[in-house]
C-alpha positions as CSV (number, residue, x, y, z in Angstrom):
1,M,0.4,0.0,0.1
2,L,1.5,3.4,-1.2
3,P,2.0,5.4,2.3
4,A,-0.6,8.0,2.3
5,I,1.4,12.1,2.7
6,V,0.3,13.7,5.6
7,I,0.9,17.1,5.9
8,V,0.7,18.5,9.3
9,G,1.1,22.1,11.1
10,T,-0.1,25.1,12.9
11,T,-3.6,27.2,11.6
12,A,-1.8,29.6,8.7
13,V,1.2,28.1,8.3
14,G,0.4,27.3,4.7
15,K,-0.5,23.2,4.9
16,T,-3.2,24.2,1.7
17,D,-0.9,25.9,-1.0
18,L,1.7,22.7,-0.5
19,S,-0.8,20.1,-0.8
20,L,-1.9,21.3,-3.8
21,E,1.3,21.2,-5.2
22,V,2.0,17.7,-3.4
23,A,-1.6,16.3,-4.9
24,K,-0.9,17.3,-8.5
25,A,2.4,16.5,-9.2
26,F,1.7,12.7,-7.2
27,N,-1.4,12.8,-9.3
28,A,-3.4,12.2,-5.6
29,E,-6.1,13.3,-4.0
30,I,-6.5,15.3,-0.9
31,I,-8.1,14.6,2.5
32,N,-8.8,17.1,5.1
33,A,-8.2,17.0,8.0
34,D,-9.5,19.7,9.7
35,S,-12.5,19.5,11.7
36,M,-14.0,22.4,11.1
37,Q,-14.1,21.8,7.8
38,L,-16.0,18.8,7.9
39,Y,-19.5,20.9,8.1
40,K,-21.2,22.6,5.7
41,G,-21.6,26.2,5.4
42,M,-18.6,26.4,7.8
43,D,-16.4,27.7,5.1
44,I,-14.9,31.9,5.5
45,G,-13.9,31.2,9.1
46,T,-12.5,28.1,8.2
47,A,-10.5,28.7,5.3
48,K,-11.7,26.3,3.2
49,L,-10.3,26.4,0.0
50,P,-13.1,26.8,-2.8
51,V,-13.7,24.5,-5.3
52,D,-12.8,26.7,-8.3
53,Q,-9.3,27.1,-6.2
54,R,-8.8,23.7,-5.8
55,Q,-7.3,22.7,-9.4
56,G,-9.1,20.0,-10.2
57,I,-8.0,18.0,-7.2
58,T,-10.6,15.6,-5.7
59,H,-10.8,16.7,-1.7
60,H,-12.6,14.3,0.3
61,M,-14.3,14.7,3.9
62,L,-15.2,18.3,3.3
63,D,-18.6,19.8,3.6
64,V,-20.5,16.2,5.3
65,L,-21.1,17.2,8.8
66,D,-24.7,19.5,9.1
67,V,-23.3,22.0,12.4
68,T,-26.2,20.5,14.7
69,T,-23.8,17.5,14.3
70,T,-21.1,16.7,16.8
71,A,-17.5,15.9,15.0
72,S,-16.3,12.9,16.5
73,V,-12.6,10.9,16.3
74,S,-14.3,7.4,15.6
75,D,-16.7,8.8,12.9
76,Y,-14.3,10.7,11.5
77,Q,-11.8,7.7,11.3
78,K,-14.7,5.2,9.7
79,S,-15.6,7.6,6.7
80,A,-12.1,8.6,5.8
81,R,-9.8,6.0,6.3
82,P,-12.2,3.5,3.5
83,I,-11.6,6.9,1.2
84,I,-7.8,6.0,1.8
85,Q,-7.4,2.1,1.3
86,S,-10.0,2.9,-2.0
87,L,-7.6,5.3,-3.4
88,A,-4.5,2.6,-2.8
89,A,-6.1,-0.2,-4.1
90,Q,-6.7,2.1,-7.9
91,G,-2.4,2.4,-7.3
92,K,-3.3,6.1,-6.4
93,R,-1.7,8.0,-3.2
94,S,-3.7,10.2,-0.8
95,V,-2.3,13.4,0.8
96,V,-4.0,13.9,4.1
97,V,-3.3,18.1,5.4
98,G,-5.4,19.4,7.9
99,G,-4.2,20.4,11.1
100,S,-6.8,18.2,13.8
101,G,-4.0,16.3,15.1
102,L,-6.0,14.1,17.3
103,F,-8.5,13.4,14.3
104,I,-5.2,13.2,12.3
105,Q,-3.9,9.7,14.9
106,G,-7.4,9.1,14.6
107,L,-7.3,8.3,11.2
108,L,-3.4,6.5,10.2
109,E,-2.9,4.7,14.0
110,D,-4.5,1.7,15.8
111,M,-6.9,4.2,18.1
112,Q,-9.5,2.0,18.7
113,F,-12.7,3.7,20.4
114,P,-16.1,2.1,22.4
115,E,-19.2,2.5,21.3
116,V,-21.1,5.2,22.6
117,D,-23.9,5.0,25.3
118,H,-26.2,7.3,24.5
119,A,-28.3,7.1,27.7
120,L,-25.3,7.6,29.5
121,R,-23.6,10.8,27.7
122,D,-26.9,12.3,27.8
123,E,-27.5,11.4,31.9
124,L,-23.6,13.0,31.6
125,Q,-24.9,16.2,29.4
126,R,-27.0,16.5,32.1
127,Q,-24.9,17.2,34.9
128,A,-23.3,19.1,32.8
129,D,-26.2,21.6,32.1
130,E,-27.1,22.0,35.4
131,L,-23.7,21.5,38.2
132,G,-21.3,23.7,35.3
133,A,-18.3,22.1,33.2
134,A,-15.2,23.3,36.5
135,A,-17.5,20.5,38.4
136,M,-17.6,17.7,35.6
137,Y,-13.7,18.4,35.6
138,Q,-13.2,17.6,38.5
139,K,-15.3,14.4,38.6
140,L,-12.7,13.3,35.6
141,V,-9.8,14.5,37.9
142,E,-11.4,12.3,40.7
143,A,-11.7,9.2,38.2
144,D,-8.3,9.5,36.1
145,P,-6.0,12.3,37.4
146,A,-3.6,11.3,34.5
147,A,-6.4,11.7,31.8
148,A,-7.8,15.0,33.5
149,A,-3.9,16.0,33.2
150,N,-4.4,16.1,29.3
151,V,-7.9,17.4,28.7
152,A,-8.6,21.2,29.1
153,P,-11.0,21.6,31.6
154,E,-13.1,24.0,29.3
155,N,-13.5,21.2,27.1
156,T,-16.8,19.6,28.3
157,R,-17.6,17.4,25.3
158,R,-14.3,15.7,25.8
159,V,-14.9,15.5,30.0
160,I,-17.8,14.1,29.6
161,R,-16.5,11.6,26.2
162,A,-13.7,10.1,29.1
163,L,-16.3,9.7,31.7
164,E,-17.9,8.4,29.7
165,V,-15.4,5.5,28.3
166,I,-14.4,5.2,32.0
167,E,-18.2,4.3,33.1
168,L,-18.0,2.0,30.5
169,T,-14.6,0.5,30.4
170,G,-13.2,0.9,33.7
171,S,-10.4,3.2,31.9
172,A,-10.0,6.3,30.1
173,P,-9.9,6.9,26.0
174,I,-6.5,8.0,25.0
175,T,-6.5,12.1,25.5
176,E,-2.4,12.2,24.2
177,L,-0.1,11.4,21.2
178,K,1.1,7.9,22.2
179,E,2.9,4.9,20.3
180,L,0.8,3.2,18.2
181,P,0.4,0.9,15.0
182,E,-0.3,2.4,12.3
183,V,-3.0,1.2,10.3
184,I,-2.8,3.2,6.9
185,P,1.1,3.6,6.4
186,S,2.3,7.3,6.1
187,I,5.4,9.8,5.0
188,R,4.3,12.5,7.8
189,I,5.2,15.9,7.0
190,G,5.3,18.9,9.5
191,L,5.4,23.1,8.6
192,R,7.1,25.2,11.1
193,R,7.1,28.8,11.2
194,D,9.1,31.0,13.6
195,R,6.3,32.4,16.3
196,S,7.5,36.4,15.2
197,E,6.2,35.1,11.4
198,L,3.0,33.2,12.3
199,D,1.3,35.6,14.8
200,P,1.1,38.5,12.0
201,R,-0.2,35.6,9.4
202,I,-2.8,35.1,11.7
203,E,-4.1,38.3,12.3
204,K,-3.7,39.4,8.6
205,R,-6.5,35.8,7.6
206,V,-9.1,37.3,10.4
207,E,-8.6,40.5,9.4
208,L,-9.5,39.1,5.9
209,M,-12.5,36.6,7.3
210,W,-13.9,39.9,8.3
211,A,-13.4,41.4,4.9
212,Q,-15.1,38.3,3.2
213,G,-18.0,38.3,5.0
214,F,-17.6,36.1,8.3
215,V,-20.2,37.8,10.2
216,E,-22.9,37.3,7.6
217,E,-21.7,33.4,7.4
218,V,-22.6,33.1,10.9
219,E,-25.9,34.9,10.9
220,Q,-27.0,32.6,8.6
221,L,-25.3,29.2,10.1
222,E,-27.6,30.9,13.3
223,K,-30.7,30.0,11.3
224,V,-30.2,26.6,10.9
225,G,-29.4,26.0,14.3
226,L,-24.9,26.1,14.8
227,R,-26.0,27.7,18.7
228,D,-27.0,24.3,19.3
229,G,-23.8,22.2,17.8
230,V,-22.2,20.9,20.1
231,T,-18.9,21.3,18.3
232,A,-19.0,23.9,15.5
233,R,-20.5,26.5,18.5
234,K,-17.0,26.7,19.4
235,A,-15.3,26.8,16.3
236,L,-12.3,29.6,16.7
237,G,-14.3,32.8,15.5
238,Y,-17.9,31.4,15.2
239,A,-17.4,31.5,19.2
240,Q,-16.9,34.7,19.2
241,I,-19.0,36.1,16.9
242,L,-22.1,34.4,18.3
243,D,-21.5,36.5,21.2
244,Y,-21.5,39.4,19.6
245,L,-25.3,38.5,18.0
246,A,-25.7,38.6,21.8
247,G,-25.3,41.2,22.7
248,E,-22.0,40.3,25.3
249,L,-19.0,41.5,22.8
250,T,-18.7,44.5,20.5
251,L,-17.3,43.8,16.8
252,A,-14.6,44.5,17.4
253,Q,-14.1,42.8,20.5
254,A,-14.8,39.5,18.7
255,K,-11.9,39.9,16.3
256,E,-9.8,40.3,18.8
257,Q,-10.4,37.6,21.1
258,T,-10.6,36.0,17.9
259,I,-6.7,36.0,17.2
260,F,-6.3,35.9,20.6
261,A,-7.5,32.3,20.9
262,T,-6.5,31.6,17.3
263,R,-2.5,32.6,18.4
264,R,-3.1,30.3,21.7
265,Y,-4.9,27.2,19.5
266,A,-1.7,27.3,17.0
267,R,0.7,26.6,20.2
268,R,-1.4,23.7,21.3
269,Q,-1.0,22.4,17.7
270,D,2.6,22.9,18.1
271,S,2.3,21.5,21.1
272,W,0.4,18.6,20.3
273,F,2.5,17.6,16.8
274,N,6.2,18.4,18.4
275,R,5.7,15.1,20.1
276,D,5.2,13.0,17.2
277,A,8.6,11.3,16.4
278,K,7.3,10.5,12.9
279,I,7.0,13.7,11.6
280,H,10.0,15.1,9.2
281,W,9.8,19.4,9.8
282,L,9.9,21.3,7.6
283,D,10.2,25.6,7.4
284,A,7.2,26.0,5.9
285,S,8.7,29.3,4.4
286,T,11.3,27.3,2.0
287,A,9.5,24.2,2.2
288,D,8.8,23.4,-1.4
289,L,7.2,20.2,-3.8
290,S,11.0,19.2,-4.6
291,T,11.8,18.8,-1.2
292,V,8.9,16.9,0.0
293,T,9.3,14.8,-3.0
294,Q,12.7,14.1,-2.0
295,L,11.1,13.0,1.1
296,V,8.5,10.8,-0.3
297,N,10.7,9.2,-2.6
298,K,13.4,8.2,0.1
299,N,10.4,7.0,2.6
300,G,8.2,4.6,0.5
């Protein structure tokens, strides 16, 4: 099986342009690995590449979820893996591109997920609504301190999932990058930029989002249930504009908070990917097709 070419890195680092070059050169198809680009209508705020800019390259795992649906690693794994395997059976490569580390790991490696117990999850969600995020996180701390250390206290969805899995199996789910066998052979390429270069790129991207009509996009999505989406409503920028639409922030504050939150998220992405010893790191300012080609030829 031809290894998938995987291009990872922080938001705004420059993954999209390189992925197009690589896919064209290797006659490959692109698999999206950005969890928020799974959602229909979440285009401007996720920097989703418009169809007319995809250079005729087939893209998969874009616009597959309604904003009211919860995005999960297990569902992504079930949907995206067969695409890569089908392409490989045809002798074609896949280019996986994105910054959602857990989704990428779940796609490539032998990460297994217990089935969802909807009754238990509903009960845990009811407790979260009644007691609040801090109380639920404390429950996780008491149940499994090591698992709690790898989940952000404010990420109630992951806290609930961890509690659910502990209840069902007696042990916590994987919440950090661990060495797991590969199910999908891969050549992993990471793009990096100095923080002094990346931060202005993030700010420029947010400014462009606003200029392209991001507020109007969120207004339209609000009409089709964005506020009810457990994961979609928390996406960078979308959460801040929803607060603006609710009168909790000014528009200027929403933009500033989006920039701040995106920079903070980029640091978390760096932290995640830095633990993956399989990644070949490239300077995004100089990385090009020839560099990637050399890596691919050397590694399969």
